[in-house]
One Martini backbone bead per residue (centre of mass of N, CA, C, O) as a GRO file, in nm:
protein
  301
    1UNK     BB    1   4.925   2.349  -1.326
    2UNK     BB    2   4.871   2.216  -1.611
    3UNK     BB    3   4.707   2.235  -1.902
    4UNK     BB    4   4.628   1.933  -1.916
    5UNK     BB    5   4.515   1.913  -1.629
    6UNK     BB    6   4.298   2.132  -1.661
    7UNK     BB    7   4.150   1.994  -1.894
    8UNK     BB    8   4.080   1.731  -1.746
    9UNK     BB    9   3.919   1.865  -1.518
   10UNK     BB   10   3.705   1.995  -1.697
   11UNK     BB   11   3.604   1.732  -1.828
   12UNK     BB   12   3.509   1.595  -1.569
   13UNK     BB   13   3.302   1.812  -1.500
   14UNK     BB   14   3.131   1.795  -1.756
   15UNK     BB   15   3.048   1.500  -1.718
   16UNK     BB   16   2.910   1.531  -1.444
   17UNK     BB   17   2.699   1.743  -1.531
   18UNK     BB   18   2.576   1.575  -1.760
   19UNK     BB   19   2.471   1.351  -1.579
   20UNK     BB   20   2.283   1.529  -1.418
   21UNK     BB   21   2.107   1.622  -1.664
   22UNK     BB   22   2.013   1.324  -1.753
   23UNK     BB   23   1.867   1.301  -1.515
   24UNK     BB   24   1.531   1.265  -1.557
   25UNK     BB   25   1.481   1.255  -1.843
   26UNK     BB   26   1.270   1.342  -2.092
   27UNK     BB   27   1.092   1.311  -2.339
   28UNK     BB   28   1.049   1.425  -2.629
   29UNK     BB   29   0.952   1.773  -2.686
   30UNK     BB   30   0.802   2.039  -2.720
   31UNK     BB   31   0.832   2.332  -2.567
   32UNK     BB   32   0.532   2.397  -2.535
   33UNK     BB   33   0.439   2.122  -2.414
   34UNK     BB   34   0.641   2.109  -2.183
   35UNK     BB   35   0.566   2.373  -2.036
   36UNK     BB   36   0.266   2.316  -1.995
   37UNK     BB   37   0.296   2.051  -1.832
   38UNK     BB   38   0.481   2.177  -1.613
   39UNK     BB   39   0.285   2.385  -1.501
   40UNK     BB   40   0.069   2.186  -1.419
   41UNK     BB   41   0.247   2.023  -1.222
   42UNK     BB   42   0.360   2.257  -1.042
   43UNK     BB   43   0.084   2.365  -0.944
   44UNK     BB   44  -0.001   2.106  -0.797
   45UNK     BB   45   0.237   2.101  -0.602
   46UNK     BB   46   0.192   2.377  -0.477
   47UNK     BB   47  -0.096   2.329  -0.372
   48UNK     BB   48  -0.028   2.084  -0.194
   49UNK     BB   49   0.164   2.234  -0.009
   50UNK     BB   50  -0.037   2.440   0.104
   51UNK     BB   51  -0.244   2.221   0.218
   52UNK     BB   52  -0.011   2.109   0.431
   53UNK     BB   53  -0.047   2.394   0.567
   54UNK     BB   54  -0.170   2.568   0.856
   55UNK     BB   55   0.060   2.805   0.866
   56UNK     BB   56   0.128   3.129   0.695
   57UNK     BB   57   0.323   3.316   0.903
   58UNK     BB   58   0.579   3.224   0.817
   59UNK     BB   59   0.877   3.257   0.695
   60UNK     BB   60   1.024   3.242   0.356
   61UNK     BB   61   1.110   3.533   0.204
   62UNK     BB   62   1.240   3.768   0.336
   63UNK     BB   63   0.943   3.945   0.428
   64UNK     BB   64   0.788   3.692   0.353
   65UNK     BB   65   0.545   3.488   0.386
   66UNK     BB   66   0.385   3.218   0.292
   67UNK     BB   67   0.124   3.366   0.208
   68UNK     BB   68   0.264   3.590   0.039
   69UNK     BB   69   0.407   3.401  -0.157
   70UNK     BB   70   0.146   3.275  -0.267
   71UNK     BB   71   0.017   3.539  -0.364
   72UNK     BB   72   0.239   3.610  -0.564
   73UNK     BB   73   0.201   3.356  -0.740
   74UNK     BB   74  -0.083   3.422  -0.825
   75UNK     BB   75  -0.009   3.686  -0.970
   76UNK     BB   76   0.173   3.552  -1.179
   77UNK     BB   77  -0.053   3.393  -1.312
   78UNK     BB   78  -0.218   3.642  -1.401
   79UNK     BB   79   0.002   3.801  -1.564
   80UNK     BB   80   0.086   3.568  -1.758
   81UNK     BB   81  -0.195   3.537  -1.877
   82UNK     BB   82  -0.195   3.817  -2.003
   83UNK     BB   83   0.073   3.803  -2.168
   84UNK     BB   84  -0.011   3.540  -2.339
   85UNK     BB   85  -0.327   3.620  -2.440
   86UNK     BB   86  -0.564   3.447  -2.262
   87UNK     BB   87  -0.594   3.687  -2.043
   88UNK     BB   88  -0.743   3.903  -1.831
   89UNK     BB   89  -0.707   4.138  -1.618
   90UNK     BB   90  -0.773   4.241  -1.335
   91UNK     BB   91  -0.914   4.528  -1.241
   92UNK     BB   92  -0.703   4.588  -0.999
   93UNK     BB   93  -0.454   4.543  -1.239
   94UNK     BB   94  -0.456   4.731  -1.488
   95UNK     BB   95  -0.228   4.942  -1.422
   96UNK     BB   96  -0.002   4.726  -1.374
   97UNK     BB   97  -0.004   4.604  -1.653
   98UNK     BB   98   0.099   4.863  -1.787
   99UNK     BB   99   0.355   4.900  -1.613
  100UNK     BB  100   0.504   4.641  -1.700
  101UNK     BB  101   0.540   4.739  -2.008
  102UNK     BB  102   0.743   4.990  -1.877
  103UNK     BB  103   0.932   4.813  -1.719
  104UNK     BB  104   1.190   4.702  -1.518
  105UNK     BB  105   1.363   4.501  -1.314
  106UNK     BB  106   1.401   4.732  -1.095
  107UNK     BB  107   1.066   4.749  -1.061
  108UNK     BB  108   0.958   4.479  -0.942
  109UNK     BB  109   0.949   4.515  -0.636
  110UNK     BB  110   0.735   4.739  -0.637
  111UNK     BB  111   0.516   4.584  -0.795
  112UNK     BB  112   0.488   4.353  -0.598
  113UNK     BB  113   0.386   4.524  -0.357
  114UNK     BB  114   0.138   4.643  -0.493
  115UNK     BB  115   0.000   4.373  -0.560
  116UNK     BB  116  -0.001   4.256  -0.267
  117UNK     BB  117  -0.190   4.482  -0.151
  118UNK     BB  118  -0.441   4.388  -0.339
  119UNK     BB  119  -0.385   4.095  -0.248
  120UNK     BB  120  -0.557   3.969   0.046
  121UNK     BB  121  -0.514   3.679   0.032
  122UNK     BB  122  -0.413   3.416   0.305
  123UNK     BB  123  -0.545   3.152   0.246
  124UNK     BB  124  -0.408   2.861   0.151
  125UNK     BB  125  -0.648   2.705   0.028
  126UNK     BB  126  -0.746   2.933  -0.155
  127UNK     BB  127  -0.482   2.977  -0.310
  128UNK     BB  128  -0.465   2.696  -0.427
  129UNK     BB  129  -0.728   2.707  -0.590
  130UNK     BB  130  -0.655   2.962  -0.760
  131UNK     BB  131  -0.402   2.858  -0.895
  132UNK     BB  132  -0.530   2.619  -1.039
  133UNK     BB  133  -0.742   2.788  -1.191
  134UNK     BB  134  -0.551   2.979  -1.345
  135UNK     BB  135  -0.391   2.762  -1.496
  136UNK     BB  136  -0.627   2.626  -1.636
  137UNK     BB  137  -0.720   2.882  -1.789
  138UNK     BB  138  -0.456   2.940  -1.938
  139UNK     BB  139  -0.432   2.669  -2.090
  140UNK     BB  140  -0.704   2.689  -2.234
  141UNK     BB  141  -0.658   2.976  -2.376
  142UNK     BB  142  -0.366   2.857  -2.521
  143UNK     BB  143  -0.403   2.586  -2.680
  144UNK     BB  144  -0.437   2.736  -2.990
  145UNK     BB  145  -0.169   2.870  -2.969
  146UNK     BB  146   0.139   3.018  -3.040
  147UNK     BB  147   0.440   2.964  -2.875
  148UNK     BB  148   0.630   3.153  -3.081
  149UNK     BB  149   0.485   3.395  -3.034
  150UNK     BB  150   0.515   3.728  -2.980
  151UNK     BB  151   0.513   3.910  -2.671
  152UNK     BB  152   0.460   4.131  -2.426
  153UNK     BB  153   0.668   4.220  -2.164
  154UNK     BB  154   0.879   4.330  -1.968
  155UNK     BB  155   0.919   4.644  -2.105
  156UNK     BB  156   0.813   4.521  -2.394
  157UNK     BB  157   0.946   4.267  -2.438
  158UNK     BB  158   0.998   4.012  -2.658
  159UNK     BB  159   0.809   3.711  -2.596
  160UNK     BB  160   0.727   3.411  -2.589
  161UNK     BB  161   0.486   3.210  -2.478
  162UNK     BB  162   0.683   3.004  -2.374
  163UNK     BB  163   0.841   3.212  -2.201
  164UNK     BB  164   0.612   3.294  -2.014
  165UNK     BB  165   0.561   3.006  -1.899
  166UNK     BB  166   0.853   2.976  -1.797
  167UNK     BB  167   0.824   3.194  -1.585
  168UNK     BB  168   0.600   3.056  -1.424
  169UNK     BB  169   0.768   2.808  -1.359
  170UNK     BB  170   0.973   2.961  -1.193
  171UNK     BB  171   0.782   3.069  -0.974
  172UNK     BB  172   0.684   2.791  -0.873
  173UNK     BB  173   0.971   2.685  -0.795
  174UNK     BB  174   1.103   2.909  -0.622
  175UNK     BB  175   0.850   2.928  -0.418
  176UNK     BB  176   0.825   2.636  -0.350
  177UNK     BB  177   1.104   2.624  -0.222
  178UNK     BB  178   1.071   2.838  -0.008
  179UNK     BB  179   0.844   2.690   0.145
  180UNK     BB  180   0.973   2.412   0.179
  181UNK     BB  181   1.235   2.505   0.321
  182UNK     BB  182   1.092   2.629   0.581
  183UNK     BB  183   0.972   2.314   0.624
  184UNK     BB  184   1.188   2.097   0.557
  185UNK     BB  185   1.152   2.044   0.240
  186UNK     BB  186   1.152   1.918  -0.057
  187UNK     BB  187   1.234   2.068  -0.409
  188UNK     BB  188   1.242   1.931  -0.689
  189UNK     BB  189   1.385   1.990  -1.020
  190UNK     BB  190   1.344   1.906  -1.317
  191UNK     BB  191   1.567   1.920  -1.562
  192UNK     BB  192   1.386   2.005  -1.810
  193UNK     BB  193   1.259   2.248  -1.661
  194UNK     BB  194   1.512   2.412  -1.601
  195UNK     BB  195   1.602   2.434  -1.898
  196UNK     BB  196   1.347   2.586  -1.996
  197UNK     BB  197   1.378   2.834  -1.822
  198UNK     BB  198   1.650   2.925  -1.935
  199UNK     BB  199   1.600   2.914  -2.247
  200UNK     BB  200   1.285   3.039  -2.264
  201UNK     BB  201   1.351   3.292  -2.075
  202UNK     BB  202   1.636   3.408  -1.997
  203UNK     BB  203   1.756   3.408  -2.286
  204UNK     BB  204   1.521   3.548  -2.431
  205UNK     BB  205   1.511   3.806  -2.254
  206UNK     BB  206   1.790   3.838  -2.096
  207UNK     BB  207   2.034   3.809  -1.866
  208UNK     BB  208   2.135   4.111  -1.860
  209UNK     BB  209   1.868   4.236  -1.728
  210UNK     BB  210   1.948   4.114  -1.422
  211UNK     BB  211   2.171   4.330  -1.398
  212UNK     BB  212   2.349   4.535  -1.203
  213UNK     BB  213   2.510   4.801  -1.197
  214UNK     BB  214   2.858   4.845  -1.163
  215UNK     BB  215   3.138   4.997  -0.988
  216UNK     BB  216   3.336   4.835  -1.120
  217UNK     BB  217   3.639   4.860  -1.324
  218UNK     BB  218   3.615   4.564  -1.410
  219UNK     BB  219   3.676   4.370  -1.683
  220UNK     BB  220   3.469   4.083  -1.793
  221UNK     BB  221   3.488   3.767  -1.930
  222UNK     BB  222   3.215   3.533  -2.021
  223UNK     BB  223   3.138   3.182  -1.993
  224UNK     BB  224   2.826   3.016  -2.026
  225UNK     BB  225   2.777   2.669  -1.920
  226UNK     BB  226   2.485   2.504  -1.990
  227UNK     BB  227   2.348   2.221  -1.978
  228UNK     BB  228   2.194   2.183  -2.300
  229UNK     BB  229   2.328   2.456  -2.388
  230UNK     BB  230   2.441   2.717  -2.533
  231UNK     BB  231   2.691   2.902  -2.516
  232UNK     BB  232   2.760   3.217  -2.340
  233UNK     BB  233   2.854   3.548  -2.407
  234UNK     BB  234   2.992   3.765  -2.163
  235UNK     BB  235   3.016   4.111  -2.017
  236UNK     BB  236   3.197   4.337  -1.828
  237UNK     BB  237   3.136   4.684  -1.918
  238UNK     BB  238   3.142   4.954  -1.746
  239UNK     BB  239   2.949   4.794  -1.525
  240UNK     BB  240   2.810   4.613  -1.758
  241UNK     BB  241   2.604   4.373  -1.881
  242UNK     BB  242   2.685   4.177  -2.169
  243UNK     BB  243   2.614   4.037  -2.491
  244UNK     BB  244   2.784   3.926  -2.751
  245UNK     BB  245   3.092   4.006  -2.724
  246UNK     BB  246   3.343   4.103  -2.892
  247UNK     BB  247   3.674   3.948  -2.927
  248UNK     BB  248   3.971   3.745  -2.869
  249UNK     BB  249   3.849   3.468  -2.716
  250UNK     BB  250   3.912   3.527  -2.432
  251UNK     BB  251   3.865   3.390  -2.100
  252UNK     BB  252   3.827   3.464  -1.774
  253UNK     BB  253   3.536   3.320  -1.723
  254UNK     BB  254   3.414   2.989  -1.649
  255UNK     BB  255   3.082   2.854  -1.638
  256UNK     BB  256   2.977   2.534  -1.503
  257UNK     BB  257   2.639   2.403  -1.530
  258UNK     BB  258   2.318   2.388  -1.426
  259UNK     BB  259   2.014   2.534  -1.432
  260UNK     BB  260   1.925   2.504  -1.136
  261UNK     BB  261   2.184   2.615  -1.006
  262UNK     BB  262   2.192   2.889  -1.142
  263UNK     BB  263   1.922   2.995  -1.026
  264UNK     BB  264   1.992   2.964  -0.725
  265UNK     BB  265   2.242   3.146  -0.729
  266UNK     BB  266   2.134   3.404  -0.870
  267UNK     BB  267   1.876   3.405  -0.643
  268UNK     BB  268   1.999   3.334  -0.352
  269UNK     BB  269   1.950   3.008  -0.266
  270UNK     BB  270   2.264   2.966  -0.327
  271UNK     BB  271   2.581   2.922  -0.263
  272UNK     BB  272   2.850   2.907  -0.456
  273UNK     BB  273   3.030   2.730  -0.273
  274UNK     BB  274   2.825   2.502  -0.239
  275UNK     BB  275   2.813   2.428  -0.540
  276UNK     BB  276   3.111   2.356  -0.567
  277UNK     BB  277   3.131   2.137  -0.336
  278UNK     BB  278   2.894   1.961  -0.493
  279UNK     BB  279   2.961   1.971  -0.813
  280UNK     BB  280   2.755   2.201  -0.964
  281UNK     BB  281   3.008   2.405  -0.992
  282UNK     BB  282   3.233   2.563  -1.234
  283UNK     BB  283   3.545   2.748  -1.212
  284UNK     BB  284   3.721   2.903  -1.480
  285UNK     BB  285   4.007   3.008  -1.645
  286UNK     BB  286   4.242   3.271  -1.651
  287UNK     BB  287   4.040   3.450  -1.427
  288UNK     BB  288   3.853   3.323  -1.182
  289UNK     BB  289   3.856   3.555  -0.957
  290UNK     BB  290   3.649   3.743  -1.129
  291UNK     BB  291   3.370   3.624  -1.042
  292UNK     BB  292   3.302   3.841  -0.816
  293UNK     BB  293   3.199   4.059  -1.048
  294UNK     BB  294   2.949   3.880  -1.118
  295UNK     BB  295   2.625   3.876  -1.137
  296UNK     BB  296   2.422   4.110  -1.005
  297UNK     BB  297   2.130   4.028  -0.900
  298UNK     BB  298   1.830   4.104  -0.860
  299UNK     BB  299   1.633   4.135  -0.569
  300UNK     BB  300   1.387   3.895  -0.597
  301UNK     BB  301   1.147   3.702  -0.428
   0.00000   0.00000   0.00000
């Protein structure tokens, strides 16, 4: 393949992915108002899904049943309400709220299990009611607050209130999809909402925080091109993922995709090859085979 042919192929892929991202595009809105309305909408969809299921004992994701996945999502509503500054944590979660502020991503699985052991509700209708109630209370409590003000999140990292709510939006969508998928139902994620999750939570918190140190000796430079977002330079150096690494400008691996596909692939809800075959993810660059060394994301349900 000549350089011109490769360039043309990349351009066609970029155009295709751009068209995908423009589909269902919402009217312009501030990030704060978009994320707030999106959380409201997604929580209503999530609650409606729960109410449509009679038995919550079927497996949903990992070792979690549908009911446990729903209970985890309720806990995420409660903790993000606390982090956003508009809600106090429940008494039974006070010590875990403190632990979250000193924890890293690698500690999330353990904290999830501890919280799930304390939240004993497993009735889907009750969980649906409580999720809607928690989200309504969170939105009411933060209505007059500044979405760009930074607050402490996981590990004490400063994240804007918009970023915290974008994390909650991620939880509602990823676990809504888990539950819908196990019931063989669709769970589409609107393009603007997926983009907000990526830009306002993952980039703001730091995508490199989600990578597990790797034993591979191979250093890899990566350009991540998510449609609608500024390209991001990352690199695996000495087995760790780092961002904004200065270099000679040459890229080993270039990943072009949309935000929804990136999140599904990164959190192992979609196989990379399936995303490539569907035209939703493109891997290029001077050493594209090195993509296999990249972004080993922590396995959190």
